[in-house]
Phi, psi and omega in degrees: 000136180289148180291146182297137185299154169306163179294328181295320181291321176297324179292319177294322178300313181298325176296316180301311182306309180302323176292314182299315182297320180299323179284314194268339191307312185302314174307310184294312179303308181303316182295318181290323179298322176300327184279316194268342188059028186210104188289331177291317177292328177294325177295315178302309183300316176301323176294320179300324178291324183293320172307312179303316180291320175305326180281317191266322196286333172299330188265320183271338190088165185296127179291166185295324174237098187289319179297315174297312176313309176301315181298307183298320179294317179292322182288326182294314176299325177298315176304309179301319180299312182301322179297314182299322173294316178301310179305306174303322181288338177252031189287341173276353182277162170294137184315316179302312176293318176301311186296310185304317180295323180293322180293331177284319182286330182233057172294160178309314179298326175293316177301323176296321181291329179293318190281332185234026183296139178260153178276148168265174186294308185279316177272053179297127181308320182288327180293316177303318185295314182301309180301323180291315186286344177265015182297144185295355170298335178270142163306151186297322185289326182287324175303316188282316182294318174303312184291319177295322175293318180287311195278303190264359175069022181282151176281165179295334181289315181294326177289320180299319183291326180296319177274348188056043165240174186283142189303317173309326181302304184302318184294320175293334176290323189277326171292319177296320175306304179306309183295323185291316179298324180286322179297318191266000174057045183295131187283148176271094187202163170275123184298159169289167188305322184287333180271338192289320189296317180291345178260352183295323180288325171294326175304304176301321179293322178296317189291323172303318182282329169302309183304310184306322175292337170276331181287317175218095185300132186292324188213168176091189186275345183262139182280330177224157173234094187295325178302320178293320182292326175295321174303314178292318179299316188294316180290323177299329186285316179302316176294320181297321177289333180281320185237063194289336193262012184256126180294334173295315176291334167286322180300314183288326170303313178304305180302322183286313185298320186288314171303314179298332180301333184275346187308316178302335185260358189271002170227151178270195190292334175270005180080009182273150188294151175229124183288161183308315190284339174259008185282144169281103188292345176283345180272350178297149176276107196279341169298314179288327170307312179296318177294319182295311181303317176303315184293323176300318180301313177301323174295317172302316174295330175287327179296317175304330183273007172109359180263107184289162182281150175243191180305328185280321179292321181300314176292333172298320189287331184293308176306333186279335171296331179282316187292332181278345177280119188283329174229162184299326181289352180275347186304136177269086188289320177310316182289328179287325172307311184299318180289328172293333176289330177284326180293320177291343177284325186259342179211072190287133177198151175299329177294313171304315178299321178289327176293325178290331173299312181304311184300317180293330174302320182278331179276322188242351176116158186292333183295315180298325181283326182296323176302306190291321181297310184298333175292336181264357193285337179274000188285124194301310182300351178253006189295328179244029186260108195302332186298325178304297178299333175292315180292316178302320181292323174299313181293315179302323182290322181290340174276356183083013181260074186300314185295315179301314188295312183302322179298321182290324182284330172299318178290322185289323178296326176291340184264337184269146178253009170271126189297315185295314185298318180294321181292318178305314185283329174294329175303310180297323178288343182258346184292000000 
């Protein structure tokens, strides 16, 4: 028997497995769900493949294509599951007839098709997964939580932070959602046009939150998870091709492309976070900027045709104000405040109000903004939201109230679970 690898090698391998899983989990679950027609069972089978990797790879070494290994293993487990289902369904038939039926159903060429099936453009497995998890049989909160879990591979804790709700609440939503989908026999498909509209808002919200988790990770050592951003962009582009005449779909395309354009400039050479106003805008991805502005133009054309803007188009317009400013000091903050006013009308929330206060601080000065932030401080959903003391610390620093600012930055650092963000906030507290 080969000797066990050193602990440091095992730790490195486990980190690699975790990274591969984080990137590939959604594709694996979606592909298996197409076979089983049960998203809850698909996640279990995909998790079985992950367990198999954790058992085998330390002894055999990392395979040449870890993602393909996980996908194939999960699909083979799905085939085994389907065989067992078929056996149970035919338990009252003669054994010979049963075996003959199984051979016909799972002939070698059929198995090969199941294992190596390719995705088509419109019937993308990941998009099927999103629409299935967003079925109207589920409450909106459960649709979003389940899809974030299945699509983004997010933990219940990360989803809870995205929603500003307790973690046990999210865990219960996910368990109940899986049971409800299985009990209702929800088909694994992209719905037709008549059924698509009621689910579109939830689908957009899911993609938006997946992108946000990639853009600013809620926990862990990484400031960003670019793979999640890329997955959200890819899904939104597919959705835009499928539903081209909805301004909110185009608005979300604009928002995601414009936000993603900043990713190369959001860290310095040492990997440390760089905030928006300090970024080297020459490092922004200007192809994504052009794509985002083009999508916003489409949203504006649709609005002129009588389809009003919603929260994603308005946020896309805010992102466009930053994208059009060649330097930070050129930003049209008055227009951004007006856009936030409109956003508060269609999607009122304390987080939007806090972001509006930041814009007011840039347009009218820190004292005006501080009054707005202080008015929000008692809101229950912001009590443990690190961005509030971070904003307040920044405003106090600009007003020359250094001791108070440092205390706020320390409080913000204590509330975040992202290591890079904590380091940034502590540096500001000590600065």
